[in-house]
N, C-alpha and C positions, 0 to 999 in steps of 0.2 A: 349368580347365590354364591354366598358366602360359604366358608367352610361350615361353621355350626349349621346351617340350613341342609347341608347335604347330608352330615352326619344326622340330621334327626329324621332325615325322608330314609335313611338306610335303616336306621333305628325302626320305625315305624314299619317297614317292609319286612323287618326282621319280626317284628310283634306279630302282623299278617300272616306270616308263613310259619309261625308256630303256632298259631291257632287253626292253623288249615291240615296243619299236620297229625293236629289230635283230632277230626273230626275222622267219624267212623266211616264215610265214604272214601279218603283218601286212603285209609290204614287197609282197606278191600282191593285198592288198584297198587299192585306192588311198582309198574313203572311209573305212576306219578309222585308215588310215596316217595321211589330211590331218589328221583328229579327232585323235591322239594328237597330231601334230607340233601342233596348236592347244593342248591343253592341256599340252603338253609349256614349250612359249613361255611360256605364261604364269606356270607354277611355277617358270620359270625367272628370271623379273623380282624372283622370292624367295629362291632358294635361291643365287642368284650373290652377292650383298650377305651373305644369310646366313654361306655359307664365309668368305667377308673378314671378318667379325664375331668369327666364331671363329679365325678366324687372327690378327686383332689382339688378341684375349682373351690368346692363347698366348702372341704376342710378349709381351704387358704381364706376364703372369706370369712365364714366363722370365728376362726381364730382371730385374725386383725381384729374382727369388732369385738371379740373379748378383751384384747390387749387394750383396744383404745379404752375399752369401760374399766380395765382394769386399776385400782390405787397400789398395791404392793409391785413396787418397781420391779422386784426379782420374777414374780410370776407376770409382770407384763413383758419383759423382756425373754421368758420362756416362751411366752406366748405367739411372740413378734418371731423366733425361732421356728416354730413350729408351722407359722402359715407362710414363711418363705422356702421351707421345705417343699410343702404340699404345694407349692406356686413352682416350683422347681420340676417336681415331678408333673404335675400339669403340664408343663411346657416342653418336659422331653417327651410324653403323651401325645402333645398336638404334633410335635417334628415326625413320631412315627404314624399317625394319622394321614399327617397328610401325604407321606408315601405310599399309605396303603390305599386312599384315592383315588390315585393317577392310575389309568388305563395301562396296563402293562402291555408294552410292546412286543409282539408273537415272538419277534427276532433276539430278542434281547440273550435266549438262553446257546444262540446257535455260536460255530466256529465263524472265524471270520477270513475273507481276501481282502488284503489292502495293494492297491493299485499305488505306486509311485512313478510319475512321472516327471520328468525338467520340462521346464517351459521356458521361458524369454530367460536369455542369459547364456546360451552357449555352453563352452565345456565348464563356466564356473557354475550354471546350473544342474548340470550332470554331474559334480563333485557335493553340491547339497543334495540333491537326490540321495547320494548315497547314504552322506550323513545323515538323514531322516529316514533309512534304511533300518542302518546301525540304531538309531534309537528308539524305533520300534520293534525290532530284534531283543534290545533290551530291556523294554517295558516287557516283553513277553515274559521272560527271561524270570525276572523281578515277582512277576505273578505265577511261573510253576507253569506256563503253557508252553506248549511244543510250536515250531516253527518250523516252514520248509518256504523253498524259492520254488513257485512254480514257472517263474518264466523271470527270464531278464535277458535285457541291452545292452551289457556294457558302451563305457564312452572308451575312445580310444587311449584316454591320457588319467583314467580314475573316473570310479562314480558309475552312474547308470541315465542311460536316455529312459530306462522303462525300466521298472522293478515289481514283482507281483508276489508278495508274501503270504503265506496262507498262515494263520494262526489259529491253533484248535486250544482251547480251555474252557472252565467255566467261565459264563458269562461274558465272554470273550468281546461279544458282540453290545455289549450294551455299556462296556467301559470303552471302547474304542469307536463306538457309532458316530461320535463329535470332532473324532480330528478329520481335520480337512484344511487345505492351503497350506502355505509356507514359505517365507519371505526374506531374502536376506540380501541388502541394499538391493543392485542393479539385478540379481537372481532368483529365479523363485522355481518352486516345485509345485505340483498338484498331487492332492492324496485322493481318493477314496474310496471308502469302507464298504463292501458288500457280505451279505448275509449270507453264508453256505449253502446251498443248495442239497437236499438229502433226494437220492433218486427217484422219492415217492413225490416232491412236491410239483413238478412238472414232468408229462412223457415229453422225449426227446429220439424224432422218428430218424431211422435210420437213413432214410431216403431223403432229410431234410438235410444232411450233413455232406459238404464236401473233405473230404480228408486227403492233405498232402505231405508225405514223407520228403526230408532232404537232409544233406549234410549239414550238423551242425557246426556252426561258425564261432569263433572268439571275437576280438576287439580287431580291428581293421582289416576284420572279414577273413580272416588266415582259417584254414580247415582244422579244428578241434579232435575230430574224430573222421575214421577212415570210411564207415558205413552211414548209410540212410536213416538213421535214428532220432532225429529232429522234426516234429511232430506239426502241421498246421491245421486247423478244423474251421471251415468255416459254415456258420447256421444259415443256410442260403432264405429261409422267410424274413429273417430279421437283418441277415449282412454282416453279424457279430462275427469277428475273426478271433480269434486267441491262437496261442503256439508255445511249446517249450521245447526245450533243448537242451535242460537243466541233467537229463539221465542219459547214459549210455543204452537203454535199454529203450528200443523206437515204444514196446508194451509200455512200458513205466512212461515215458513220454506223453503217450497218448490218456491214460488214465488221468494223471496231472491237467492236460488239457483238456479235459471233459470235467473235471473238478472247476475247475477256471469258467469253463462255458457255462455252465447250472449256476454257479452264483454270478454270471451276468445275466441270464436270462429270467432268475427268479426276480433278481433286481429289475429288471425292465417290468417282469408284470405285477410286480408290487406298485412299481410307480403308474401303472398304466390303469390299474384298478384305481388309484385316488385321484386318479384322471389330473395328474401333477407333473407328469413325465417330466417337460423340458425346467419346469422351477424348479424342480427335486434335485434332478441329476446337474443342474448351473451351480445350485445351494452347496450340494454335495462336494465335486469336484472344482471348482472354480475355474476361470479363463486362465491361469497361469501369465497374466498380463502382469507388469511389473507395478502400475498402479493397484492393481487389487491387493487389499490387507484382510487377511483372518489371522492369522499369527505371524508377528515378526521376533526373528530371534536377532539381534544386534551384537556384535561381537564387539565393539569397541567398549562397547556401554554393559558388557555381560547382562544382559538386559533380554525377557521373552516377553512377546504383550501377545494376549488372545483381545483382537480388538471387538470379539463379539461381546465377549462379559466384563470387558474393560480393566481384566487383571494381567498384573507385570509381576515378574518376578526377577531380582537380581541375579541369579546362578545358573547361566546357562549352559557351563560344562555339565551340570548336575543332570539339566533336561536334555540334554543331549544323549548323557548315560540312562535314559531311558526313567527319570524321574520325574514323570510328565502327573502324577495322581493329582497333584493339586487343580490342576486344569481340567484333569478329569472331572472330577466331583464337582468343580463350579459348574461346568457345561450341567453337569447333570440334573445341579440342585434350580439351576435356572428356567431349565425343560418341564420340572415336576413344578414349578412357580407360575410357568408359564399355561399347561394343562390345568392348573388349577386356577387359573383367572387371576391373576396379580400375583400378588405376593404369598396367596393361599393363607392369609389368615383371617380368622372368623374373629 
């Protein structure tokens, strides 16, 4: 179904609800009246701009037709300008309507947890994981979001074997959800973005948890704390294991580990509900193999390419400083086009 047909259906439904709201039967039923009022308000957010769009299209066509038959050159030029202005307004409204028609991802407003793991490539891959960690941290700073390391396994010579970053901020998941992969020559890293879970999202039974405490260690295994403050939590039904040792307090580490565990469990539950768990996880995380390309960062050519949307920029340094909005916006646009079916234009 094209854009115009979908919008016509929405308008038809809006008119039906308006008639229903005006009936005496509905007026006497407060629950039904409230429910219909909510539906009508939601549809009205689309119908209002749609009617403006149709009027702009009508004005553009009318002005263009008048310009064609106008004998006075100055008046014809004026009418062509009016037609162009109306057409420009219609194009802007169409872009807005395309966004309004896209089903809203229920996770979009959530905070996120970003998992970064070194893949094939040994120490070079660990260093690259560290670069990606800094890139996402800088990106969060640019948007005024707060970040906190939940878990980290530093590599002996720098970088990370694995690092988990919590990002808190308005619509953080919507901006970061398409981030995945990362490849530099012979080294790779994988990235997964998980929506952060609230305690009300899922029930975790205490008897399903195995909690171990141990002494924190730094690169090479040397002890960095004299108390058993590090915490490892195993969720027995799923086998998911999370660990954190970033804080000196065992209580703080336990609280961080539980936030990470909740996000992992929510992600798993959502994937199972969609019956795509294996496929979604592979698409999200990637395999970390050298041959897999999701986004390539090429240092000699100062180039970054996202292979999913065929977008290349030649400003690698800026990207690694967190300037990735161009990729984020393009990936979101591609998602909208896919959800609308094709390019979304009617």
